[in-house]
C-alpha positions in Angstrom: -0.7 81.6 56.7 2.2 81.0 54.3 2.3 77.5 52.8 -0.6 76.1 54.7 -4.0 75.0 53.6 -6.7 77.3 54.7 -9.8 76.3 56.7 -12.9 76.6 54.6 -16.4 76.8 56.0 -19.9 76.8 54.6 -19.8 80.6 55.2 -16.5 81.3 53.4 -16.9 78.8 50.6 -19.0 80.7 48.0 -16.8 83.8 48.0 -13.6 81.8 48.0 -14.3 79.7 44.9 -15.2 82.8 42.8 -11.5 83.4 42.5 -9.9 83.2 39.0 -7.0 81.6 40.8 -7.6 77.8 40.9 -9.0 76.7 44.3 -8.3 73.1 45.5 -10.8 72.1 48.2 -10.2 68.9 50.2 -13.5 67.7 51.7 -12.5 65.6 54.7 -13.4 64.5 58.2 -11.4 63.8 61.4 -12.5 60.1 61.6 -11.6 59.3 57.9 -8.5 57.2 57.5 -7.9 58.0 53.8 -8.4 61.7 54.6 -5.6 61.5 57.2 -3.3 59.8 54.6 -3.9 62.6 52.0 -4.0 65.5 54.5 -0.2 66.0 54.6 0.0 65.8 50.8 -2.6 68.6 50.6 -0.5 70.7 53.0 2.6 70.1 50.9 0.7 71.2 47.8 -0.5 74.4 49.6 3.2 75.3 50.2 4.3 74.4 46.7 1.5 76.3 44.9 1.5 79.4 47.1 0.7 82.3 44.9 -0.4 80.0 42.0 -3.4 78.3 43.6 -5.5 78.5 46.8 -5.6 75.2 48.8 -8.1 74.7 51.5 -9.8 72.0 53.6 -13.4 71.8 54.4 -14.4 69.6 57.4 -17.7 67.9 56.2 -18.8 67.2 59.8 -18.6 70.8 60.9 -19.8 72.2 57.5 -22.5 70.0 55.9 -24.3 72.5 53.5 -21.5 72.7 50.9 -20.8 69.0 50.7 -24.5 68.3 50.4 -24.9 70.9 47.6 -22.3 69.0 45.6 -23.7 65.5 46.4 -20.4 64.4 48.1 -20.9 60.9 49.5 -17.3 59.7 49.7 -14.4 61.4 51.4 -11.8 62.4 50.8 -13.2 64.2 47.7 -11.0 67.0 46.3 -12.5 69.5 43.9 -10.8 72.2 41.8 -12.7 75.3 41.2 -11.9 78.2 38.9 -14.2 81.3 38.6 -16.8 79.6 40.7 -17.0 76.5 38.5 -15.9 72.9 39.2 -13.1 72.1 36.7 -11.9 68.8 38.2 -12.8 66.3 40.9 -10.8 63.5 42.5 -12.4 61.0 44.9 -10.3 59.0 47.3 -6.7 59.1 48.5 -4.6 59.4 45.4 -0.8 59.9 44.9 0.5 63.5 45.1 1.5 63.3 41.4 -2.2 62.8 40.5 -3.3 65.9 42.4 -0.5 68.1 41.2 -1.1 67.0 37.5 -4.8 67.9 37.8 -4.0 71.2 39.5 -1.2 72.1 37.1 -3.8 71.8 34.2 -5.7 74.8 35.7 -2.8 77.0 37.0 
């Protein structure tokens, strides 16, 4: 799926974040207004960072184990993983420039 954020599930999460390529995970839900605002931005970043980073979205309603394990209470929460470790975290809908700057630091 070129240039599109991948769908991440509780089942696929652990293997995916082990990557040495930075992984940006958008924790979101269908009913969340700010999530809908930042969703298109996450998709744009997926296209722009294709080959440099993995960008995915995890629906917290359909997949509750991973968000619970990270103590996620507010969405959208975006986390950047590298080698299985959280290297950055952003809570709330932020401008694209903020997301790309944080991601760029780990590419």
